C-alpha positions in Angstrom: 0.0 -0.1 0.1 2.8 2.5 0.9 4.4 1.6 -2.4 1.1 1.9 -4.4 0.9 5.4 -2.4 3.8 6.5 -3.3 3.7 5.9 -6.7 0.4 8.1 -6.9 2.3 11.1 -5.0 5.2 10.4 -7.7 2.4 10.7 -10.7 0.9 13.9 -9.2 4.1 15.4 -8.5 5.2 14.8 -12.2 2.0 16.1 -13.8 2.4 19.4 -11.4 5.8 19.9 -13.2 4.6 19.8 -16.5 4.7 23.1 -18.3 1.0 24.4 -18.6 -0.7 24.0 -21.6 0.2 26.9 -24.4 -3.0 28.0 -25.9 -3.6 30.9 -27.9 -6.9 32.4 -29.1 -7.1 33.2 -33.0 -7.0 36.9 -32.6 -4.1 36.8 -30.6 -2.0 34.4 -33.0 -2.9 36.5 -35.6 -1.3 39.5 -33.8 1.7 37.7 -32.7 2.5 36.0 -36.1 1.1 38.3 -38.8 0.6 41.7 -37.2 3.5 42.0 -34.6 5.5 45.0 -36.6 4.5 47.4 -38.8 6.5 45.7 -41.8 4.5 42.5 -40.8 1.2 44.1 -41.0 2.0 45.9 -44.7 3.0 42.3 -46.0 0.2 40.4 -44.6 -2.3 42.9 -46.0 -0.7 42.7 -49.2 -0.7 39.2 -49.6 -4.4 39.6 -48.4 -5.1 41.5 -51.3 -3.4 39.7 -53.7 -4.9 36.3 -52.6 -8.5 38.1 -52.6 -8.1 38.8 -56.2 -6.6 35.3 -57.1 -9.4 33.7 -55.5 -11.8 36.3 -56.8 -11.0 35.7 -60.6 -10.8 31.8 -60.2 -14.1 31.4 -58.3 -15.9 33.7 -60.8 -14.2 31.4 -63.7 -15.2 28.3 -61.7 -18.9 28.8 -61.1 -19.7 31.3 -64.1 -17.7 30.6 -67.2 -16.0 27.1 -66.7 -18.2 24.1 -68.6 -17.9 21.3 -65.8 -19.9 18.8 -68.0 -17.0 17.6 -70.0 -16.0 15.7 -66.3 -19.0 13.6 -65.7 -19.7 12.9 -69.5 -16.0 11.2 -69.5 -16.0 10.0 -65.7 -15.8 6.3 -66.7 -12.9 7.4 -69.4 -11.2 9.3 -66.6 -11.6 6.3 -64.2 -10.8 2.9 -66.2 -10.0 4.2 -69.6 -11.1 1.6 -72.2 -11.6 -1.2 -69.9 -14.8 -3.0 -71.3 -18.1 -2.1 -69.7 -19.1 -5.7 -69.4 -16.0 -6.5 -67.4 -16.2 -3.8 -65.0 -16.8 -5.6 -62.2 -13.4 -6.8 -62.2 -12.5 -3.2 -61.4 -15.0 -3.3 -58.5 -13.7 -6.6 -57.2 -10.3 -5.3 -56.6 -11.8 -2.3 -54.7 -13.6 -4.9 -52.6 -10.6 -6.6 -51.8 -8.9 -3.3 -51.1 -11.9 -2.3 -48.6 -11.4 -5.8 -47.0 -7.9 -5.5 -46.1 -8.0 -1.6 -45.1 -11.1 -2.6 -43.0 -9.4 -5.5 -41.1 -5.7 -3.5 -40.7 -7.9 -0.7 -39.3 -9.7 -3.2 -37.0 -6.1 -4.5 -35.9 -3.7 -1.5 -35.9 -6.4 1.4 -35.1 -4.6 4.9 -35.3 -3.4 6.2 -38.7 -5.2 3.0 -40.7 -8.5 3.6 -38.7 -8.5 7.3 -39.9 -7.7 6.2 -43.4 -10.4 3.5 -43.4 -13.0 6.2 -42.2 -11.9 8.6 -45.0 -12.2 5.7 -47.6 -15.7 4.7 -46.1 -16.7 8.6 -46.6 -15.8 8.5 -50.1 -17.8 5.6 -51.0 -20.6 6.8 -49.2 -20.5 10.1 -50.9 -20.3 8.0 -54.4 -23.3 6.6 -53.3 -25.4 9.5 -52.7 -23.8 11.2 -56.1 -26.0 11.2 -59.4 -24.5 8.0 -61.0 -26.0 5.4 -62.2 -28.2 2.8 -59.8 -25.6 -0.1 -60.6 -22.9 2.1 -59.8 -24.1 3.8 -56.7 -24.9 -0.1 -55.4 -21.4 -0.6 -56.1 -20.5 2.1 -53.6 -22.7 1.1 -51.3 -21.3 -2.3 -51.3 -17.9 -1.0 -50.6 -19.3 1.4 -47.7 -20.6 -2.1 -46.3 -17.2 -4.2 -47.0 -15.1 -1.3 -45.2 -17.5 -1.5 -42.2 -17.8 -5.0 -41.9 -14.1 -5.7 -42.1 -13.6 -3.0 -39.6 -15.8 -4.8 -37.4 -14.5 -8.2 -37.7 -10.8 -7.0 -37.2 -11.2 -5.1 -34.1 -9.0 -6.4 -31.5 -7.8 -9.4 -33.7 -3.9 -8.7 -32.9 -3.1 -12.3 -33.6 -4.0 -11.9 -37.3 -1.3 -9.4 -37.9 1.0 -11.8 -39.6 -1.8 -13.0 -41.6 -3.0 -9.7 -42.7 0.6 -8.5 -43.7 0.8 -11.8 -45.7 -2.9 -10.9 -47.4 -1.4 -7.5 -48.5 1.6 -8.9 -50.0 -0.3 -11.5 -51.8 -3.0 -9.1 -52.8 -1.1 -7.6 -55.5 -0.5 -10.7 -58.0 -4.2 -11.5 -57.2 -5.4 -8.1 -58.1 -3.4 -8.1 -61.7 -5.0 -11.6 -62.2 -8.4 -10.5 -61.5 -8.2 -7.3 -63.7 -6.6 -9.4 -66.6 -8.7 -12.6 -66.3 -8.3 -15.6 -68.3 -9.7 -17.0 -71.8 -11.7 -15.3 -73.9 -13.0 -12.9 -71.3 -9.4 -11.6 -70.6 -9.0 -8.0 -70.8 -5.8 -7.0 -72.4 -3.4 -4.5 -70.5 -3.8 -2.4 -73.8 -7.5 -1.4 -72.7 -6.2 -0.5 -69.1 -6.3 3.3 -68.8 -7.0 6.1 -66.7 -6.8 6.7 -63.2 -6.8 2.5 -62.7 -3.6 2.4 -64.9 -1.9 5.4 -63.0 -2.4 3.7 -59.9 -1.2 0.3 -61.1 2.0 1.7 -62.1 2.5 3.8 -59.1 1.7 0.8 -56.6 3.9 -1.9 -58.4 6.6 0.7 -58.7 6.6 1.8 -55.0 6.4 -1.5 -53.7 8.9 -3.3 -55.7 11.6 -0.2 -55.6 11.7 0.0 -52.2 12.7 -3.2 -51.1 15.1 -3.1 -54.5 16.6 0.3 -53.3 17.6 -0.9 -49.7 19.2 -3.7 -51.2 21.0 -1.5 -53.8 22.0 0.8 -50.7 23.3 -2.2 -48.4 25.0 -3.4 -51.9 26.9 -0.1 -52.3 28.3 0.0 -48.6 29.2 -3.9 -48.8 32.8 -4.5 -48.1 33.1 -6.7 -51.4 34.6 -4.4 -54.0 32.7 -6.3 -56.9 29.3 -5.8 -55.2 30.2 -2.3 -54.3 31.2 -1.2 -58.0 28.4 -3.1 -59.5 25.6 -1.3 -57.5 27.3 2.1 -57.6 27.5 1.8 -61.4 23.9 0.8 -61.8 22.7 3.6 -59.5 24.9 6.2 -60.9 23.9 5.2 -64.8 20.3 5.4 -63.8 20.2 8.3 -62.1 22.4 9.9 -64.9 19.5 9.9 -67.4 16.0 11.2 -67.5 12.9 8.6 -66.9 11.6 9.3 -70.4 14.8 7.8 -72.1 14.3 4.6 -70.0 10.9 4.4 -70.7 11.6 5.0 -74.6 14.3 2.4 -74.4 12.0 -0.2 -72.7 9.4 0.5 -75.4 11.5 0.5 -78.4 14.7 -1.4 -77.6 13.2 -4.7 -75.8 11.2 -5.9 -78.8 14.4 -5.5 -80.9 16.8 -7.2 -79.2 14.3 -9.7 -77.4 11.9 -10.6 -80.5 11.1 -13.8 -78.8 10.3 -12.5 -75.4 6.5 -11.2 -75.4 6.4 -8.5 -72.7 3.5 -6.3 -72.9 3.7 -2.7 -73.1 2.3 -2.2 -69.5 4.9 -4.5 -68.0 7.8 -2.8 -69.9 6.6 0.7 -68.4 6.6 -1.1 -64.8 9.8 -2.5 -65.2 11.3 0.9 -66.3 9.6 3.1 -63.9 10.7 0.5 -61.0 14.3 0.5 -62.0 14.6 4.0 -62.2 12.8 4.7 -58.8 15.1 1.9 -57.0 18.3 4.0 -58.0 17.1 7.1 -56.1 15.6 5.0 -53.4 18.9 3.6 -52.9 20.4 6.9 -52.3 17.8 7.9 -50.1 18.4 4.8 -48.0 22.2 5.0 -48.2 21.7 8.7 -46.6 20.0 7.1 -43.6 22.6 4.5 -43.2 25.7 6.9 -43.3 23.7 8.6 -40.4 24.1 5.7 -38.2 27.2 5.8 -35.4 29.6 3.0 -36.0 29.2 2.3 -32.4 25.6 0.3 -33.5 27.2 -1.9 -35.4 30.0 -2.7 -32.9 27.6 -3.1 -30.1 25.6 -5.5 -32.0 28.6 -7.6 -33.0 29.8 -7.7 -29.1 26.1 -9.4 -27.9 26.3 -11.8 -30.9 24.7 -10.6 -33.7 25.7 -11.3 -37.2 25.6 -9.2 -40.3 22.2 -9.9 -41.3 20.8 -9.6 -37.9 22.3 -6.6 -37.1 21.2 -4.8 -40.2 17.6 -6.4 -40.0 17.0 -5.7 -36.2 19.4 -2.6 -35.4 20.7 -0.7 -38.3 17.8 -0.5 -40.9 15.0 0.5 -38.7 16.9 3.5 -37.4 18.1 4.4 -41.2 14.5 4.1 -42.5 13.3 6.1 -39.8 15.4 8.7 -40.3 14.8 9.3 -44.0 10.9 8.9 -44.3 10.3 12.2 -45.6 12.9 11.4 -48.6 11.3 8.1 -49.2 7.9 9.4 -49.0 9.1 12.1 -51.2 10.4 9.6 -53.7 6.9 7.7 -53.7 5.4 10.9 -54.4 7.8 11.9 -57.3 7.3 8.4 -58.5 3.5 8.7 -58.8 3.6 11.7 -60.7 6.1 10.5 -63.0 3.7 7.7 -64.3 2.4 10.7 -66.3 5.2 10.1 -68.7 3.7 6.8 -70.1 1.3 9.0 -72.1 4.1 10.2 -74.4 4.8 6.6 -74.8 1.4 5.8 -76.1 -0.3 4.5 -73.1 -3.8 6.0 -71.9 -3.1 6.8 -68.1 -5.0 9.8 -66.4 -3.2 12.3 -68.4 -3.6 10.6 -71.5 -7.2 10.4 -71.0 -7.4 14.0 -70.5 -5.4 14.7 -73.8 -7.8 12.4 -75.8 -10.8 14.1 -74.3 -9.5 17.5 -75.1 -8.9 16.2 -78.7 -12.6 15.4 -79.1 -14.1 18.0 -81.1 -17.1 17.9 -78.8 -14.9 19.1 -76.1 -12.9 21.5 -78.0 -11.6 24.7 -75.9 -12.2 23.1 -72.5 -8.4 22.2 -71.5 -8.6 24.3 -68.5 -11.4 22.1 -67.1 -9.8 18.9 -68.0 -6.4 19.4 -66.8 -7.6 21.4 -63.3 -9.7 18.0 -62.8 -6.5 15.9 -63.5 -4.2 18.1 -61.2 -6.9 18.0 -58.4 -6.6 14.0 -58.7 -2.7 14.2 -58.9 -3.1 16.8 -55.6 -5.4 14.2 -53.8 -3.1 11.4 -53.8 0.1 13.1 -53.5 -1.2 15.2 -50.1 -2.7 11.8 -48.7 1.0 10.5 -49.0 2.6 13.4 -47.5 -0.2 13.7 -44.6 0.5 10.0 -44.1 4.3 10.3 -44.0 3.8 13.2 -41.2 1.7 11.1 -38.9 4.0 8.1 -39.1 6.9 10.5 -38.2 4.8 11.9 -35.5 3.9 8.3 -34.3 7.6 7.3 -34.3 8.9 10.6 -32.8 11.3 11.7 -35.9 13.1 14.7 -35.2 12.0 14.7 -31.2 14.8 14.7 -28.8 
C-alpha cells in the first residue's frame, strides 16, 4: 500500500511539474504572427489583397464560365480508360479486396489506418449519394458495407497481424489476375487506362522499388569491391539519364533485342519505372545508413548478432526512420512521373485528359480537364504526404 501510495504521489508531482498548456486565441495568434510589427502588417495586408483577387478570378471562372459537363460525361474514361464496360465488375472486385484489407488493418492496428478507413468509407458513401447510375451507386454502397464489416471483424484481433501482412503481399498478384482474367474474357493490358493504370503503375513501382532500393543501398556499402562497384555503377548510370529515356528504351529496344520474348507494354513501363525509382531510393536509404554511428554496429557484434541480424534489427530500422520524408518524397515523385507513359502511348490519367481535349465535342475545355487531372494528382500526393507526417509523429522523428 505504501508503495502504491508513493507511486500515486510521484505521478501527481510529475503532472504538476509539466509546463502549462500553451493555448492562444485566433486573434492573439494573428497578432503575434502576422501583425506584430509595422512591416509584417504591410506584408500581410499585401498578401491578403493578392489572394483576394486571385481567388476572386478563380471562383468567378469556376462558377460562371467553366463548363464542367466534360467531367461527368467522361468520368468512366477518366477512371478506367477503355476497360470493357461488361468487365467493369473486375475493377469493383479489386476495390472490394482493397476495402477488406483496409478494414481489417484498421480494426487490428487502429490509429492512422483507422482514420484512413474512415476517410475511405466516407468517399464511398459520397459516391453512393452522387447522381451516378443505380448499379454504380449499388457498388459504392457495397464498398461502404464491406469496409464497415471488415473493420468490425478485425477489432482486437491482434493475433491476425502476420496473416494480414501476408494478405497484403498476396493481394498484388491477385489484383493483377482479377483485372486481366483468363481465356476469352481476358482483358488485355492495352485496354487498361485512366486512373486505374496510373495507380497500378505507381503501386507496383513503389512496392517493388523500395526493397530493391534498400538492397542496392546495402550493396553500395558492402565490403566486397565487386558488389560495391556494380551497385554504384547501376545507381549512377540510372540517375544520369531522365526517366523518359528509360521508358523509350523499354518500349522500343526490348522488342528489337528480344523478339521472341512477349512482354506487353504495361509490364515494360512497370519495369522501367521500378528500376529508375530504385536507384533514387537506394541513395535515400544510403543517406540514412551513413547517419548511423559505427558504435551501433560494434554493439550489435558484441552481443553476438551477425551481419544480417544487425542490419535487420539494429541498423535498418534506425536508418529508414530517419529518412522517411525523403522516401515518401520519392514515392510522390514516382506517382507523378507515371504521367510520362502518356508520351509512350499508354492512356493513363493524363493520356485520357489529352484524348478528351482532342475530341471535337469538348474543344476549348483544356483548363477544365487539366484542372480536374491536377486535383486528382494533388489528392493522392497530399494523402501520401499527410501519411508521412503522421508516421513521423508516431515514431517521434525529429524529437529529442
